[in-house]
N, CA, C and O atoms as CSV, one atom per row, in Angstrom:
chain,resi,resn,atom,element,x,y,z
A,1,MET,N,N,-47.510,-0.877,27.284
A,1,MET,CA,C,-46.709,-2.062,27.137
A,1,MET,C,C,-45.727,-1.929,25.983
A,1,MET,O,O,-44.584,-2.372,26.092
A,2,ASP,N,N,-46.158,-1.326,24.880
A,2,ASP,CA,C,-45.273,-1.149,23.737
A,2,ASP,C,C,-44.119,-0.200,24.059
A,2,ASP,O,O,-43.020,-0.347,23.524
A,3,ILE,N,N,-44.372,0.764,24.928
A,3,ILE,CA,C,-43.316,1.709,25.299
A,3,ILE,C,C,-42.164,0.975,25.979
A,3,ILE,O,O,-41.006,1.236,25.655
A,4,TRP,N,N,-42.442,0.079,26.898
A,4,TRP,CA,C,-41.394,-0.649,27.608
A,4,TRP,C,C,-40.643,-1.589,26.674
A,4,TRP,O,O,-39.432,-1.763,26.808
A,5,ARG,N,N,-41.345,-2.186,25.746
A,5,ARG,CA,C,-40.691,-3.091,24.805
A,5,ARG,C,C,-39.713,-2.298,23.923
A,5,ARG,O,O,-38.599,-2.753,23.662
A,6,HIS,N,N,-40.130,-1.132,23.475
A,6,HIS,CA,C,-39.264,-0.287,22.648
A,6,HIS,C,C,-38.019,0.133,23.435
A,6,HIS,O,O,-36.903,0.104,22.917
A,7,ARG,N,N,-38.231,0.519,24.685
A,7,ARG,CA,C,-37.112,0.929,25.524
A,7,ARG,C,C,-36.159,-0.234,25.752
A,7,ARG,O,O,-34.944,-0.038,25.762
A,8,GLY,N,N,-36.678,-1.423,25.932
A,8,GLY,CA,C,-35.842,-2.600,26.127
A,8,GLY,C,C,-34.995,-2.901,24.899
A,8,GLY,O,O,-33.820,-3.244,25.033
A,9,ASN,N,N,-35.562,-2.782,23.714
A,9,ASN,CA,C,-34.797,-3.007,22.491
A,9,ASN,C,C,-33.693,-1.972,22.323
A,9,ASN,O,O,-32.594,-2.288,21.868
A,10,ARG,N,N,-33.999,-0.733,22.697
A,10,ARG,CA,C,-33.003,0.332,22.595
A,10,ARG,C,C,-31.852,0.073,23.563
A,10,ARG,O,O,-30.687,0.244,23.204
A,11,THR,N,N,-32.170,-0.334,24.768
A,11,THR,CA,C,-31.146,-0.643,25.761
A,11,THR,C,C,-30.279,-1.812,25.295
A,11,THR,O,O,-29.058,-1.783,25.450
A,12,THR,N,N,-30.900,-2.824,24.733
A,12,THR,CA,C,-30.155,-3.976,24.227
A,12,THR,C,C,-29.227,-3.559,23.091
A,12,THR,O,O,-28.087,-4.018,23.012
A,13,LYS,N,N,-29.716,-2.694,22.220
A,13,LYS,CA,C,-28.902,-2.212,21.101
A,13,LYS,C,C,-27.698,-1.423,21.613
A,13,LYS,O,O,-26.581,-1.606,21.130
A,14,LEU,N,N,-27.929,-0.546,22.589
A,14,LEU,CA,C,-26.817,0.226,23.155
A,14,LEU,C,C,-25.803,-0.676,23.844
A,14,LEU,O,O,-24.595,-0.458,23.748
A,15,LEU,N,N,-26.306,-1.690,24.537
A,15,LEU,CA,C,-25.409,-2.624,25.206
A,15,LEU,C,C,-24.543,-3.374,24.196
A,15,LEU,O,O,-23.349,-3.570,24.421
A,16,LYS,N,N,-25.143,-3.788,23.089
A,16,LYS,CA,C,-24.377,-4.470,22.045
A,16,LYS,C,C,-23.320,-3.558,21.439
A,16,LYS,O,O,-22.203,-4.000,21.169
A,17,GLU,N,N,-23.660,-2.280,21.221
A,17,GLU,CA,C,-22.689,-1.332,20.678
A,17,GLU,C,C,-21.528,-1.123,21.645
A,17,GLU,O,O,-20.372,-1.059,21.226
A,18,HIS,N,N,-21.832,-1.019,22.930
A,18,HIS,CA,C,-20.782,-0.843,23.933
A,18,HIS,C,C,-19.882,-2.071,24.009
A,18,HIS,O,O,-18.669,-1.946,24.173
A,19,LEU,N,N,-20.469,-3.243,23.892
A,19,LEU,CA,C,-19.667,-4.469,23.922
A,19,LEU,C,C,-18.759,-4.565,22.693
A,19,LEU,O,O,-17.611,-4.994,22.805
A,20,LYS,N,N,-19.261,-4.171,21.532
A,20,LYS,CA,C,-18.424,-4.158,20.325
A,20,LYS,C,C,-17.257,-3.197,20.499
A,20,LYS,O,O,-16.111,-3.540,20.210
A,21,PHE,N,N,-17.554,-1.990,20.975
A,21,PHE,CA,C,-16.508,-0.999,21.177
A,21,PHE,C,C,-15.482,-1.475,22.196
A,21,PHE,O,O,-14.279,-1.324,21.981
A,22,SER,N,N,-15.942,-2.043,23.294
A,22,SER,CA,C,-15.027,-2.544,24.318
A,22,SER,C,C,-14.166,-3.685,23.782
A,22,SER,O,O,-12.975,-3.763,24.086
A,23,GLY,N,N,-14.760,-4.559,22.993
A,23,GLY,CA,C,-13.999,-5.667,22.412
A,23,GLY,C,C,-12.929,-5.180,21.455
A,23,GLY,O,O,-11.799,-5.670,21.483
A,24,LEU,N,N,-13.275,-4.219,20.608
A,24,LEU,CA,C,-12.282,-3.675,19.680
A,24,LEU,C,C,-11.177,-2.924,20.423
A,24,LEU,O,O,-10.006,-3.008,20.053
A,25,LEU,N,N,-11.549,-2.200,21.456
A,25,LEU,CA,C,-10.554,-1.501,22.263
A,25,LEU,C,C,-9.622,-2.492,22.951
A,25,LEU,O,O,-8.416,-2.258,23.033
A,26,PHE,N,N,-10.167,-3.580,23.438
A,26,PHE,CA,C,-9.364,-4.628,24.063
A,26,PHE,C,C,-8.373,-5.220,23.062
A,26,PHE,O,O,-7.211,-5.444,23.402
A,27,LEU,N,N,-8.823,-5.476,21.826
A,27,LEU,CA,C,-7.926,-6.009,20.800
A,27,LEU,C,C,-6.803,-5.036,20.465
A,27,LEU,O,O,-5.667,-5.455,20.247
A,28,LEU,N,N,-7.108,-3.747,20.422
A,28,LEU,CA,C,-6.064,-2.748,20.166
A,28,LEU,C,C,-5.044,-2.700,21.301
A,28,LEU,O,O,-3.847,-2.549,21.055
A,29,ILE,N,N,-5.503,-2.824,22.517
A,29,ILE,CA,C,-4.591,-2.822,23.662
A,29,ILE,C,C,-3.681,-4.043,23.617
A,29,ILE,O,O,-2.478,-3.925,23.849
A,30,ILE,N,N,-4.234,-5.203,23.324
A,30,ILE,CA,C,-3.436,-6.426,23.230
A,30,ILE,C,C,-2.415,-6.305,22.092
A,30,ILE,O,O,-1.261,-6.699,22.257
A,31,ALA,N,N,-2.830,-5.766,20.945
A,31,ALA,CA,C,-1.905,-5.590,19.820
A,31,ALA,C,C,-0.769,-4.648,20.192
A,31,ALA,O,O,0.374,-4.869,19.791
A,32,ASN,N,N,-1.068,-3.607,20.949
A,32,ASN,CA,C,-0.046,-2.667,21.384
A,32,ASN,C,C,0.951,-3.336,22.331
A,32,ASN,O,O,2.156,-3.108,22.223
A,33,ILE,N,N,0.467,-4.140,23.237
A,33,ILE,CA,C,1.342,-4.849,24.170
A,33,ILE,C,C,2.231,-5.831,23.423
A,33,ILE,O,O,3.429,-5.915,23.694
A,34,VAL,N,N,1.653,-6.572,22.486
A,34,VAL,CA,C,2.444,-7.541,21.703
A,34,VAL,C,C,3.523,-6.820,20.899
A,34,VAL,O,O,4.662,-7.285,20.843
A,35,ALA,N,N,3.184,-5.700,20.280
A,35,ALA,CA,C,4.165,-4.944,19.503
A,35,ALA,C,C,5.300,-4.442,20.402
A,35,ALA,O,O,6.461,-4.462,19.995
A,36,GLY,N,N,4.982,-4.002,21.596
A,36,GLY,CA,C,6.012,-3.552,22.532
A,36,GLY,C,C,6.940,-4.671,22.955
A,36,GLY,O,O,8.153,-4.478,23.030
A,37,VAL,N,N,6.384,-5.839,23.230
A,37,VAL,CA,C,7.203,-6.986,23.635
A,37,VAL,C,C,8.114,-7.421,22.491
A,37,VAL,O,O,9.294,-7.699,22.705
A,38,VAL,N,N,7.569,-7.479,21.278
A,38,VAL,CA,C,8.380,-7.881,20.122
A,38,VAL,C,C,9.493,-6.867,19.877
A,38,VAL,O,O,10.630,-7.257,19.608
A,39,ALA,N,N,9.190,-5.582,19.966
A,39,ALA,CA,C,10.213,-4.555,19.765
A,39,ALA,C,C,11.302,-4.655,20.829
A,39,ALA,O,O,12.483,-4.481,20.527
A,40,PHE,N,N,10.916,-4.931,22.059
A,40,PHE,CA,C,11.906,-5.040,23.132
A,40,PHE,C,C,12.794,-6.256,22.938
A,40,PHE,O,O,14.005,-6.173,23.146
A,41,THR,N,N,12.218,-7.381,22.546
A,41,THR,CA,C,13.021,-8.598,22.409
A,41,THR,C,C,13.916,-8.565,21.178
A,41,THR,O,O,14.968,-9.205,21.168
A,42,TRP,N,N,13.521,-7.836,20.144
A,42,TRP,CA,C,14.334,-7.769,18.924
A,42,TRP,C,C,15.252,-6.561,18.887
A,42,TRP,O,O,15.945,-6.362,17.890
A,43,SER,N,N,15.285,-5.748,19.931
A,43,SER,CA,C,16.094,-4.526,19.892
A,43,SER,C,C,17.585,-4.850,19.805
A,43,SER,O,O,18.319,-4.139,19.118
A,44,GLY,N,N,18.050,-5.888,20.472
A,44,GLY,CA,C,19.455,-6.279,20.394
A,44,GLY,C,C,19.830,-6.736,19.007
A,44,GLY,O,O,20.897,-6.376,18.509
A,45,GLN,N,N,18.992,-7.510,18.377
A,45,GLN,CA,C,19.249,-7.978,17.016
A,45,GLN,C,C,19.295,-6.807,16.042
A,45,GLN,O,O,20.125,-6.791,15.133
A,46,MET,N,N,18.424,-5.839,16.219
A,46,MET,CA,C,18.390,-4.675,15.331
A,46,MET,C,C,19.675,-3.872,15.448
A,46,MET,O,O,20.227,-3.447,14.433
A,47,SER,N,N,20.162,-3.657,16.658
A,47,SER,CA,C,21.398,-2.891,16.823
A,47,SER,C,C,22.597,-3.651,16.265
A,47,SER,O,O,23.511,-3.042,15.708
A,48,ASP,N,N,22.604,-4.974,16.408
A,48,ASP,CA,C,23.684,-5.776,15.825
A,48,ASP,C,C,23.677,-5.680,14.305
A,48,ASP,O,O,24.729,-5.522,13.685
A,49,ASP,N,N,22.502,-5.776,13.707
A,49,ASP,CA,C,22.392,-5.674,12.249
A,49,ASP,C,C,22.803,-4.293,11.752
A,49,ASP,O,O,23.462,-4.177,10.719
A,50,LEU,N,N,22.422,-3.253,12.475
A,50,LEU,CA,C,22.799,-1.899,12.077
A,50,LEU,C,C,24.305,-1.704,12.188
A,50,LEU,O,O,24.908,-1.067,11.323
A,51,GLY,N,N,24.922,-2.240,13.233
A,51,GLY,CA,C,26.377,-2.155,13.370
A,51,GLY,C,C,27.100,-2.891,12.268
A,51,GLY,O,O,28.114,-2.414,11.757
A,52,GLU,N,N,26.585,-4.057,11.894
A,52,GLU,CA,C,27.182,-4.829,10.795
A,52,GLU,C,C,27.044,-4.076,9.466
A,52,GLU,O,O,27.981,-4.047,8.668
A,53,PHE,N,N,25.883,-3.473,9.233
A,53,PHE,CA,C,25.672,-2.678,8.021
A,53,PHE,C,C,26.643,-1.509,7.958
A,53,PHE,O,O,27.248,-1.257,6.916
A,54,TYR,N,N,26.795,-0.791,9.073
A,54,TYR,CA,C,27.704,0.352,9.114
A,54,TYR,C,C,29.137,-0.084,8.828
A,54,TYR,O,O,29.846,0.562,8.056
A,55,LYS,N,N,29.551,-1.160,9.442
A,55,LYS,CA,C,30.912,-1.665,9.245
A,55,LYS,C,C,31.146,-2.031,7.777
A,55,LYS,O,O,32.196,-1.720,7.215
A,56,LYS,N,N,30.176,-2.684,7.170
A,56,LYS,CA,C,30.295,-3.092,5.765
A,56,LYS,C,C,30.377,-1.875,4.843
A,56,LYS,O,O,31.213,-1.837,3.941
A,57,VAL,N,N,29.523,-0.891,5.063
A,57,VAL,CA,C,29.522,0.306,4.214
A,57,VAL,C,C,30.789,1.119,4.455
A,57,VAL,O,O,31.402,1.596,3.500
A,58,TYR,N,N,31.189,1.282,5.703
A,58,TYR,CA,C,32.342,2.121,6.034
A,58,TYR,C,C,33.641,1.534,5.483
A,58,TYR,O,O,34.498,2.275,5.001
A,59,THR,N,N,33.793,0.224,5.549
A,59,THR,CA,C,35.034,-0.375,5.039
A,59,THR,C,C,35.042,-0.453,3.514
A,59,THR,O,O,36.117,-0.419,2.915
A,60,GLY,N,N,33.895,-0.554,2.874
A,60,GLY,CA,C,33.847,-0.649,1.419
A,60,GLY,C,C,33.785,0.695,0.720
A,60,GLY,O,O,33.980,0.759,-0.494
A,61,TYR,N,N,33.521,1.765,1.442
A,61,TYR,CA,C,33.338,3.075,0.819
A,61,TYR,C,C,34.573,3.594,0.106
A,61,TYR,O,O,34.430,4.109,-1.003
A,62,PRO,N,N,35.788,3.498,0.663
A,62,PRO,CA,C,36.957,4.042,-0.054
A,62,PRO,C,C,37.188,3.400,-1.433
A,62,PRO,O,O,37.751,4.039,-2.321
A,63,GLU,N,N,36.769,2.179,-1.610
A,63,GLU,CA,C,36.977,1.513,-2.897
A,63,GLU,C,C,35.905,1.873,-3.921
A,63,GLU,O,O,36.218,2.081,-5.093
A,64,THR,N,N,34.646,1.948,-3.494
A,64,THR,CA,C,33.547,2.131,-4.443
A,64,THR,C,C,33.086,3.572,-4.572
A,64,THR,O,O,32.828,4.037,-5.682
A,65,ARG,N,N,32.977,4.283,-3.469
A,65,ARG,CA,C,32.496,5.677,-3.413
A,65,ARG,C,C,31.173,5.859,-4.165
A,65,ARG,O,O,31.021,6.769,-4.979
A,66,ARG,N,N,30.237,4.978,-3.871
A,66,ARG,CA,C,28.911,5.100,-4.469
A,66,ARG,C,C,28.094,6.164,-3.736
A,66,ARG,O,O,28.282,6.414,-2.545
A,67,TYR,N,N,27.186,6.778,-4.485
A,67,TYR,CA,C,26.388,7.879,-3.938
A,67,TYR,C,C,25.506,7.410,-2.778
A,67,TYR,O,O,25.397,8.100,-1.764
A,68,ASN,N,N,24.879,6.241,-2.923
A,68,ASN,CA,C,23.989,5.766,-1.853
A,68,ASN,C,C,24.764,5.440,-0.581
A,68,ASN,O,O,24.231,5.589,0.519
A,69,GLU,N,N,26.013,4.999,-0.712
A,69,GLU,CA,C,26.839,4.772,0.480
A,69,GLU,C,C,27.188,6.101,1.150
A,69,GLU,O,O,27.217,6.199,2.376
A,70,THR,N,N,27.451,7.117,0.334
A,70,THR,CA,C,27.741,8.449,0.877
A,70,THR,C,C,26.558,8.956,1.698
A,70,THR,O,O,26.735,9.469,2.803
A,71,ILE,N,N,25.371,8.812,1.160
A,71,ILE,CA,C,24.161,9.268,1.871
A,71,ILE,C,C,23.970,8.478,3.160
A,71,ILE,O,O,23.649,9.060,4.196
A,72,ALA,N,N,24.162,7.166,3.110
A,72,ALA,CA,C,23.987,6.331,4.310
A,72,ALA,C,C,24.987,6.725,5.387
A,72,ALA,O,O,24.619,6.845,6.556
A,73,LEU,N,N,26.245,6.926,5.012
A,73,LEU,CA,C,27.254,7.316,6.003
A,73,LEU,C,C,26.978,8.704,6.577
A,73,LEU,O,O,27.142,8.917,7.778
A,74,ARG,N,N,26.564,9.641,5.742
A,74,ARG,CA,C,26.224,10.981,6.244
A,74,ARG,C,C,25.063,10.909,7.221
A,74,ARG,O,O,25.075,11.568,8.261
A,75,PHE,N,N,24.067,10.111,6.886
A,75,PHE,CA,C,22.905,9.985,7.764
A,75,PHE,C,C,23.304,9.403,9.117
A,75,PHE,O,O,22.873,9.895,10.159
A,76,ILE,N,N,24.120,8.365,9.101
A,76,ILE,CA,C,24.536,7.730,10.357
A,76,ILE,C,C,25.425,8.665,11.163
A,76,ILE,O,O,25.285,8.744,12.383
A,77,HIS,N,N,26.332,9.373,10.506
A,77,HIS,CA,C,27.246,10.262,11.229
A,77,HIS,C,C,26.532,11.487,11.794
A,77,HIS,O,O,26.945,12.016,12.826
A,78,ASN,N,N,25.480,11.941,11.141
A,78,ASN,CA,C,24.771,13.136,11.605
A,78,ASN,C,C,23.725,12.842,12.670
A,78,ASN,O,O,23.150,13.770,13.239
A,79,THR,N,N,23.467,11.563,12.949
A,79,THR,CA,C,22.457,11.262,13.974
A,79,THR,C,C,23.059,10.866,15.275
A,79,THR,O,O,22.335,10.584,16.230
């Protein structure tokens, strides 16, 4: 009788571990889906902001010629 009780506790423990793992995996999948949706919906805003940044740096560069602007323009032109 004690053998079956021990086996039952072990099975219950394994079931609980599998449920924890499945729950955490489910949360990771949901987080991945949410991140993808947010990235897709904000992609237009990101490209608009990057274009505005480039325009601001490119038009102001001849007057200031700062080193960080030089690096930013080189990075954008080389990509």
